[in-house]
MARSE-840946 format. One record per residue (C-alpha): x, y, z; chain; residue in three letters. Coordinates in steps of 0.2 Angstrom, whole numbers, plus 2048, in hexadecimal, padded with zeros to 3 digits. Layout:
R   X   Y   Z chaine residu
R   X   Y   Z      A    ALA
...
***
This chain:
R   X   Y   Z chaine residu
R E4C 72A 16C      A    MET
R E4F 718 167      A    GLY
R E51 709 172      A    LYS
R E64 70A 172      A    LYS
R E63 71C 179      A    SER
R E57 717 186      A    MET
R E62 708 18C      A    SER
R E71 713 18E      A    LYS
R E68 722 196      A    ASP
R E5E 719 1A4      A    ARG
R E57 723 1B2      A    GLY
R E5D 717 1C0      A    TYR
R E6C 70E 1C6      A    ILE
R E6E 6FB 1C8      A    THR
R E72 6F3 1D9      A    ALA
R E84 6EF 1D4      A    SER
R E87 701 1CF      A    GLU
R E80 707 1E0      A    TRP
R E8B 6FA 1E9      A    ALA
R E9B 6FE 1E0      A    ILE
R E9A 711 1DC      A    GLU
R E8C 717 1E8      A    GLY
R E8A 715 1FB      A    GLY
R E83 704 1FB      A    GLY
R E89 6F4 204      A    TYR
R E9B 6F1 202      A    LYS
R EA2 6DF 203      A    ASN
R EAE 6DF 212      A    LYS
R EB6 6CF 20C      A    MET
R EBD 6D9 1FD      A    GLU
R ED0 6D9 1FD      A    GLY
R ED1 6CA 20A      A    VAL
R EDE 6BE 203      A    PRO
R ED5 6AE 208      A    PHE
R EC5 6A8 210      A    ARG
R ECD 69C 21D      A    ARG
R EDB 6A3 228      A    LEU
R EEB 698 226      A    PRO
R EF3 692 236      A    PHE
R F03 69D 234      A    ASN
R EFA 6AD 231      A    CYS
R EF5 6BB 23D      A    CYS
R EE2 6BC 240      A    ALA
R EE3 6CF 23F      A    VAL
R EEE 6D3 230      A    SER
R EEC 6C2 227      A    PHE
R EFF 6C3 224      A    LEU
R F0B 6B5 229      A    PRO
R F10 6B8 23B      A    PHE
R F22 6BA 242      A    ASP
R F1F 6BC 255      A    ASP
R F0E 6B3 258      A    PRO
R F03 6B5 268      A    VAL
R EF3 6AD 26B      A    CYS
R EE3 6AF 275      A    THR
R EDB 6A3 281      A    ALA
R ED0 69C 272      A    ASP
R EDF 699 267      A    GLY
R EDE 6A8 25B      A    THR
R EF0 6AB 255      A    VAL
R EF6 6BD 251      A    MET
R F06 6C6 24E      A    ASP
R F0B 6D0 25D      A    ILE
R F0E 6DF 253      A    MET
R EFC 6DF 24D      A    HIS
R EF4 6D7 25D      A    ALA
R EFA 6E4 269      A    VAL
R EF4 6F4 260      A    PRO
R EE3 6EC 25B      A    TYR
R EDF 6E7 26E      A    VAL
R EE5 6F8 274      A    GLN
R EDA 701 267      A    THR
R ECA 6F6 268      A    HIS
R ECC 6EC 278      A    GLY
R EC3 6DD 26F      A    LYS
R EC7 6CC 268      A    HIS
R ECA 6CF 255      A    PRO
R EC1 6BF 251      A    VAL
R EB3 6BD 25E      A    THR
R EB1 6CF 263      A    GLY
R EB1 6CB 276      A    GLU
R EBB 6D6 282      A    PRO
R ECE 6D2 281      A    LEU
R EDC 6D9 28B      A    GLN
R EEF 6D9 288      A    LEU
R EF2 6CE 297      A    LYS
R EE7 6C0 28F      A    ASP
R EF4 6BE 281      A    LEU
R F01 6B0 281      A    THR
R F11 6B0 277      A    LYS
R F14 6A1 26D      A    LEU
R F23 698 267      A    THR
R F22 68F 256      A    PHE
R F30 684 251      A    HIS
R F37 683 23F      A    LYS
R F41 675 236      A    ASN
R F50 678 22C      A    SER
R F45 67D 21D      A    GLU
R F3C 68A 226      A    GLY
R F2C 681 228      A    ASP
R F22 681 239      A    TYR
R F22 670 241      A    GLU
R F1F 667 251      A    CYS
R F30 667 25A      A    PRO
R F2D 655 261      A    VAL
R F26 64B 253      A    LEU
R F2E 657 245      A    ASN
R F1D 657 23C      A    LYS
R F1B 666 231      A    VAL
R F0C 670 234      A    PHE
R EFF 673 227      A    THR
R EED 67A 226      A    ASP
R EE7 668 22B      A    SER
R EF2 666 23A      A    THR
R EEA 665 24C      A    HIS
R EF6 672 254      A    ILE
R EF6 676 267      A    VAL
R F00 681 273      A    ALA
R F05 680 285      A    VAL
R EFF 690 28D      A    LYS
R F0C 690 29B      A    THR
R F1B 68F 28F      A    THR
R F14 695 27E      A    GLY
R F1C 686 275      A    ASN
R F12 67F 266      A    VAL
R F10 66D 262      A    TYR
R F05 662 257      A    CYS
R EF7 65A 262      A    TYR
R EFD 649 25E      A    GLN
R F0D 64C 268      A    ALA
R F03 653 277      A    ILE
R EF6 645 277      A    ASP
R F02 637 276      A    GLU
R F10 63E 281      A    LEU
R F06 649 28E      A    CYS
R EF4 645 28E      A    VAL
R EF3 632 28E      A    LYS
R F02 62F 299      A    PRO
R EFC 63D 2A4      A    LYS
R F0E 645 2A3      A    ASN
R F08 657 2A5      A    TRP
R F19 65F 2A1      A    LYS
R F1F 669 292      A    ASP
R F28 65E 286      A    LEU
R F36 66B 284      A    ILE
R F38 674 294      A    THR
R F31 667 2A0      A    ASP
R F26 674 2A8      A    GLU
R F16 66E 2B0      A    LYS
R F05 673 2A8      A    PHE
R EF3 66D 2A9      A    THR
R EE6 668 29C      A    ARG
R EDF 679 29E      A    LYS
R EEF 681 298      A    ASP
R EED 678 287      A    LEU
R EE8 685 279      A    VAL
R EE2 67E 268      A    THR
R EE9 689 25B      A    LEU
R EE1 67F 24C      A    GLN
R ED5 671 24C      A    ASP
R ED2 66A 23A      A    PRO
R EC1 663 240      A    LEU
R EBB 674 246      A    ASN
R EC0 682 23A      A    LEU
R EB1 68D 23D      A    GLU
R EBC 699 247      A    GLY
R EC8 69C 238      A    ARG
R EBB 6A2 22B      A    MET
R EBF 6B4 228      A    LEU
R EAE 6B9 224      A    ASP
R EAA 6B5 237      A    LYS
R EB8 6C0 23E      A    PHE
R EB2 6CF 248      A    GLU
R EBE 6DC 240      A    HIS
R EB9 6D6 22F      A    VAL
R EA7 6D8 232      A    LYS
R EA9 6E9 23B      A    LYS
R EB5 6EF 22D      A    GLY
R EC3 6F4 239      A    HIS
R ED2 6FD 232      A    GLU
R EE1 6F2 233      A    ILE
R EF3 6F8 231      A    ASP
R EFB 6E9 228      A    ARG
R F0C 6F1 226      A    GLY
R F0A 6F4 214      A    GLY
R F16 6FA 207      A    GLY
R F15 70A 1FE      A    GLY
R F23 714 1F6      A    ASN
R F2F 71E 200      A    GLY
R F33 730 1FE      A    ALA
R F44 72D 1F8      A    ASP
R F45 724 1E7      A    ASP
R F57 720 1EA      A    ASN
R F52 713 1F7      A    LEU
R F4C 702 1F3      A    ASN
R F3B 703 1FC      A    SER
R F35 6F2 1F7      A    ARG
R F44 6EA 200      A    ALA
R F41 6F3 210      A    MET
R F35 6ED 21E      A    SER
R F27 6F8 224      A    ALA
R F31 6FC 234      A    ASP
R F40 702 22B      A    ILE
R F35 70E 220      A    LYS
R F2D 715 230      A    ARG
R F3E 718 237      A    VAL
R F44 722 228      A    LEU
R F34 72C 228      A    GLU
R F35 730 23B      A    LYS
R F48 735 23B      A    LEU
R F4B 745 244      A    GLY
R F39 747 24B      A    THR
R F32 746 25D      A    GLU
R F2C 735 25A      A    ASP
R F3D 72F 257      A    ALA
R F43 737 267      A    THR
R F35 72F 271      A    ALA
R F39 71E 269      A    ALA
R F4B 71F 26E      A    LEU
R F46 723 280      A    VAL
R F3A 714 281      A    SER
R F47 708 27B      A    GLY
R F46 708 268      A    GLY
R F43 6F8 25E      A    GLY
R F35 6FD 253      A    GLY
R F22 6F8 254      A    ARG
R F26 6E6 257      A    ARG
R F31 6E9 266      A    ALA
R F25 6F6 26D      A    GLU
R F16 6EA 26C      A    ALA
R F21 6DD 275      A    GLU
R F25 6EA 283      A    ARG
R F12 6EF 284      A    ILE
R F0D 6DD 286      A    LEU
R F1A 6D9 293      A    ALA
R F15 6E8 29D      A    GLU
R F03 6E3 29D      A    ALA
R F07 6D1 2A3      A    LYS
R F13 6D8 2B0      A    HIS
R F05 6E4 2B7      A    LYS
R EF8 6D6 2B7      A    ALA
R F04 6CA 2C0      A    ASP
R F08 6D8 2CD      A    ALA
R EF6 6DB 2D0      A    THR
R EF2 6C9 2D2      A    ALA
R F00 6C7 2DF      A    GLU
R EFA 6D6 2E9      A    ASP
R EE8 6CF 2E9      A    ASP
R EEE 6BE 2EF      A    ALA
R EF9 6C6 2FD      A    GLY
R EEA 6D0 303      A    LEU
R EDE 6C1 303      A    ARG
R EEB 6B5 30B      A    ALA
R EF0 6BF 31B      A    ALA
R EEC 6D2 31C      A    PRO
R EF3 6D3 32D      A    VAL
R EFE 6C4 32E      A    ALA
R F0C 6C4 33B      A    GLY
R F05 6D1 347      A    VAL
R EFA 6C6 352      A    ALA
R EFC 6C9 365      A    GLY
R F02 6DB 363      A    ARG
R EF7 6E9 36A      A    ASP
R EFF 6F7 361      A    ASP
R F0F 6FC 357      A    GLY
R F12 701 345      A    PRO
R F10 6EF 33E      A    ASP
R EFF 6ED 345      A    ARG
R EFA 6FE 33F      A    GLU
R F00 6FB 32E      A    LEU
R EF7 6EA 32D      A    ALA
R EE7 6F2 333      A    LEU
R EE8 6FF 325      A    GLU
R EEB 6F2 318      A    ARG
R EDC 6E8 31F      A    LEU
R ED1 6F8 31F      A    GLU
R ED5 6FC 30D      A    ALA
R ED2 6EA 308      A    HIS
R EC1 6E9 311      A    ALA
R EBB 6FA 30D      A    GLY
R EB3 6F4 2FC      A    GLY
R EAA 6E6 305      A    ASN
R EA2 6F1 313      A    GLY
R EAD 6EA 321      A    LEU
R EB7 6FA 324      A    ALA
R EAD 6FE 334      A    HIS
R EB2 6ED 33C      A    LEU
R EC4 6F1 338      A    VAL
R EC2 702 340      A    SER
R EBB 6F9 350      A    LEU
R ECA 6EE 351      A    SER
R ED5 6FE 354      A    ARG
R ECD 6FF 365      A    LEU
R ED8 6F8 373      A    PRO
R ED2 6E6 377      A    CYS
R ECC 6E4 389      A    ARG
R EC9 6D1 388      A    SER
R ED4 6C6 393      A    PRO
R ED8 6BC 383      A    HIS
R EDD 6CA 376      A    PRO
R EDE 6BF 367      A    ARG
R ECD 6B7 36B      A    ARG
R EC5 6C8 36E      A    GLY
R ECA 6D0 35E      A    HIS
R EC6 6C0 354      A    ALA
R EB4 6C1 35B      A    ALA
R EB3 6D4 358      A    LEU
R EB7 6D1 345      A    CYS
R EAA 6C3 345      A    SER
R E9D 6CF 34A      A    ALA
R E8F 6D4 33E      A    GLY
R E89 6C3 33A      A    GLY
R E97 6BF 32E      A    LEU
R E98 6AE 335      A    GLY
R EAC 6AD 334      A    ARG
R EBA 6B9 339      A    PRO
R EBF 6C6 32D      A    VAL
R ED1 6C6 334      A    ALA
R EDB 6C4 344      A    ARG
R EE2 6D5 348      A    VAL
R EEB 6D3 359      A    GLY
***
């Protein structure tokens, strides 16, 4: 056998052959359209967003991709930290007559070099120059469009041209982990008579699901496609979080308010039950149960307050009658 035969029939494979054809290391950046995320693209799908939401650190995503990602992984797609739906804030980007995103106050067109911020309480997006000159320096802490009050903590930086480390795709958690992302791709439909290229991903899914149980379930839930469903899920998560916060605040404020001076009755009993449920997790339920006993002190209010102060707590738990 000559040299040419030996060179073609070698007894090993190269590193590139193992990586491409074998089970070796695969480059997770393969297929990624760019290395730095543009300001108008979703951090999950890398596609231009239509209905943007953001996290507390300013990561912007399209709601149609953000909601299912958080539901599936429960993590921030960029940092990998725990993330819940209630932590997402809906954003309102403004466009000019040519369809470009711009600051609604200074009419400055946004680019990948613009310092962009959002007001968390309203979701409105501005260039930092407008917020700095009209809100921060004069201490006018009101939204420039809605006049709603906010604080410095409510300012969320969406893009800082001097700090682009967080926009490098090779640092993204879901890129490093290789998470499968549904980017709402194309694909040819089953019916060749339809112009599938002119249809959106939602329309294609509707046509595929016609007459199925999924279609019936979608009709019952209100319809509207994946985007509308994501908006409903996000709204429900925020409503649930707000309701829980209000309940906790009510229990902390006055578990037995309005029943002082009453020895018995349904109002006092209901208040004691609420207090017992609230105090059970802190090991104070036995004090609440003692407060159900009739007070024999000549000063009922003072006697019950002293009873709830027992046990070396140093302050009354609550006044119960």
